[in-house]
N, C-alpha and C positions, 0 to 999 in steps of 0.2 A: 413503480413500473407503469409506464404509460401505454395505453392501447387505444386504437380508434374505435369509438363506440358508434358514432354516426358521422356523416360527412362533415358536419360542422361542430362536432363535439368530441373531445378527447378525455378519456377517463384516466386519472392518475392515482394509483394506489401507492401510498408511501407511509411515513410515520412523522410524528412531530418530534420536537426536541426532547421530549420525555419518553420517547419510544412507543407511544400510543399510535395504533393504526389510524391513518387518515386517508379517506378517499375524496378527492376533489375533481373538478372538471374544468376543461378549458373550452371556452366558446370562441371560435375563430373570429377575429375582428371584422366588423363591417365598416362601411365608409365613414360612419359617425365616429367610431373608435379610432380609426386611422387618422382622421382629421384632428381629434383631440391629442393623439400621440405626436403629430407633427407640430402642434402648438407647444407641447412640452419640449420638443426638440429645439424649436426657435428660441424659446425662453432660456433654455439651458445654454444654447450657443451664445446668446448675447451676454449672459452672466459670465460665461467662461472668458470671453474676450475682455470684458470689463475687469476681470480678475487677473488678466495678464497671460492667459493661455495662448499658445502660438497656433497658427493655422497649419494644417497638415502639409501643405505644399512647402512650408518653410522648415519642416522637420529635419530633412536631410542636411541642410546647411547648418542648423542648430546643433545637430549631433556631431558634425565634423568640427564645429567651433569648440564644443565641449570635450572633444576627444573620444566620444562614444563610438564614432564611426570614422573610418579612414580608408585610404586607397588600398592599404594592405587587407583590411577586413572585407572590402568590396571584392578584391581579387579572390580571397578565400571563399566568400559567398558564391561567386560565379563558378569557382572550381568545384565546390561541393555539389552545387546544383547540377553541374554537367555530369559529375560522377554518378549522381543519383539517377539521372535520365539514362545514362549509358548502361548502368547495372540493371535497371528495369527492363531495358530493351533486350539484354542478354537472357534474362529469365523468361521473358515472353516469347523470344525467338526459339529458345531451346538449341538442340544440336550439340550440346556439350555433355560431358560425363555428369552423372548424378552427383558425384562427390564434388566436382567443380561447381555445379549449380548451387549446392549447399553452401560452399564457401562464398559465392557471390551473394546469396541471400543473407548470410550472417553479416557480411561486409556492408550490405545495404542497410541493415538495421543500425549499424554503427554510424553510417553516413547520415541517416535521419536524425539520430541523437545529436550529432555534431551540428547539424543544420538548425535544430530547435534551440540549442544553446547559443548559436551564433545570432539568431534573430530575436532571442528572448528579450533583451534590453530594448531593442528597436520596437518590438511589439508593445512593451510596457510603456514606452514614451509615447507611442502613437495613441494609446488609450487616454493620454493626458492632453492631447491636442484639443482645440475647441470643438472640432468635429467628433473626436472620440468621446469626449464627455457628453456631448449632445446625443450621440448615438445611444450611449448607455441609458440616458434619461428617457429617450423615446421607447427603448425596449422595456425598461422598467415599468413605464406607464402601460404598455401593451399587456404585460403580464398581470398587472393590477386589474385592468379593465376586462381581461379575458378569463380570469380565475373566478369560477362560480361554484355554488353548491349544487346539490342534487336537484333542487327546484329551479335552478337557472339564475338565482340571485347572486350578485357579486359577493365574494367571500369577505371582503374587507369594506368597511363603511366609507373609507376615504383613502386617498393616496398616502397620507401620512401614516395611517395604520398599517398599510401594506409595507412601507419602508421600515417600520419598526419590526416587522415579522419576516422580512425578506430572507433572513438567514435560516428560517425553519426548513428542515429537510424536505417536506412536501412542497414548499414553495420553490426551492431550488430545483427539485426534480420536474416540477411543472414548467418552470422557465426553460429547462433543457428541452422538454418535449415541444414547447411552443417554438423554440429556435429551430429545431429540426423541421418542423412543419412549415414555418415561414420562410426559412432560408435554404431549405433543401439539404440540411446537414445529414450526413450518413451516420447513423448510430453505430454501424459496423465498419467504420472507416479503417481502423487498424486491421481488422480481419480481412478486409478486401485489398489491402496493400499487396502488390505482386509477390514480395518476398515472403510474407506471412501466409498467403494463399498457397504458395509452393511448399513451404515447410509443413503445413497441415495436410495438404493433399498427398504428400509422399511420406507421411507419418514421422517427420522429424520434430513435430510439435503437436500438442493436443489442441482441443477446441478453445482453450484459454490462452493459446499462443505460447505455452511453456514448452521448453525443449524436452523431448523424451527419447529413450533408446528403443531398440527393437521390441523389447518386452513391454513398452509403455510406461517404464519407470521414469520419473523426473531426473534430468541430468543438467549439469552446467555446460558452459561453452566448451570445456575440455572433455565432456562426456562422462564426468564423474557423477556418481549417484548422489542425489540430494533429496531432502524431504520437503514438505510444503513450506517450511520456514527457511529453506536454503542451507540447512545443516548437512554436512557430509555424512552419508550413511552407507552401510553394507547390509547384506541379507544373509542370515544363517540358513542351514539346510531345510529348516521348516518354513522359510519364507518370511521370518520375522526380522524387521530392521533393527540395527544397532548403530550407535554413533561412532564415527571415526574422524580423524583429522584429515587434512588434504593429502597426506602421505599414506593413509590407510591404517594408521595406528589407532588402537582402541581408546576411546575416551568415554567419560561418563556423560550423563545428561547435562551436567553443569560445565562440560568442556574440559574437565580435568583428566589427565592420563590415568587409565584404569590398569595400574601395574602395582606389584607388591614391592615395597621398599626394602633394600638390603643395606645394612650399615656400610659406611665408608671404611677403608682400611688404612692403617698407619704404615710406616716404612717397613715394619716387621711383618706385615700381613695380618695383624690383629685388628679386630673390629673396633672402630672408634665410637664411643658412646654418643648417642644423639643428645645434643645440648638440651638440658632440662629434664630429659627422661630419667636420667640416673637419680637426680634429686627426688623426682616424683616417686620413683620406685622405692627409694630409701624411706621416704615419708610413709608410704603404704606399708612397708615392712615394719616400721616402728609402731604404727597404729595397730597392726595385727598382733605384735608382741605385747603391747599394753593390754589388749583385750584378753590375750591368753594368760597373762600374769595376774590379772585382776582376780582376787579371791572370790570364790563362790560363796554365796550366803549359806549359813548353816541351817539345816532343817531338823526339826524334832519329829520323831515318829511317835504317834499315839499308839498305846497298846490296844490291840484289838480284842474285844471280848465278845464271846458268842454265847448265846443262851440256848442250851440244848433243849430240845423238846422232850418232855417227860415221856417215859416208856409206859404206856398204859396197857400193854399186852400182858 
């Protein structure tokens, strides 16, 4: 968890890969660090070009040549983007029923998912352009140079050491905090989307953006009750939840139907033995019979003698 401690210092409380608490700090880059980061960018850019990476301006034509992008996908891209803008406008403008506004908000969520999927491969390829690779190198250097301990000393001795540890949870979280500060990224971006803001404000979703009903219970898109893991549930008279399937039938925690089995019937209406159970029952009866027929060991009773106390009266 990152928080601003001073104007030029950010405290980041996190953990390492072993789960041990770690508190580190980010010292915002000065002109010297920015210059060093630019040099790292230039070097990475040259190396990328030498290794055959394409320039960003050629990405669109390369994607079309490889079939990653096409006129059809471009049309879909433009259409989805327009639908997103139109839906945002309807929610911001209001003047429609609450039920209709909820439908628009839910549809807008779906549109954003489609948009992310549509541009995912494009974004992935962009990161492999010469500029994309160089951008990543510059930012990596900034994280290395800005990450310090409580005394203000760099956390890692050199850039190689940083790269070896850049997957550590506290490093990843620090990188996110630095990106938010340098590039103005909104940590509450999803919460501030018009559709999510509407759903939370009108109690259709909780603060974690999960759909809820009027009682505040978690529900799915169709309004069916679910638990934290997305399992269908219902509540008894005491308010205790129990598992059900999507049609409301009782199931166990393992997802099995919680019902009592009755034997199948033959054409005469008589119960058909469950395969295997009849043999098991016969074996059990034979074992009981053997135990009952087994002769009991003979016992000899010792004669009890008592010594009477002499009458002294």
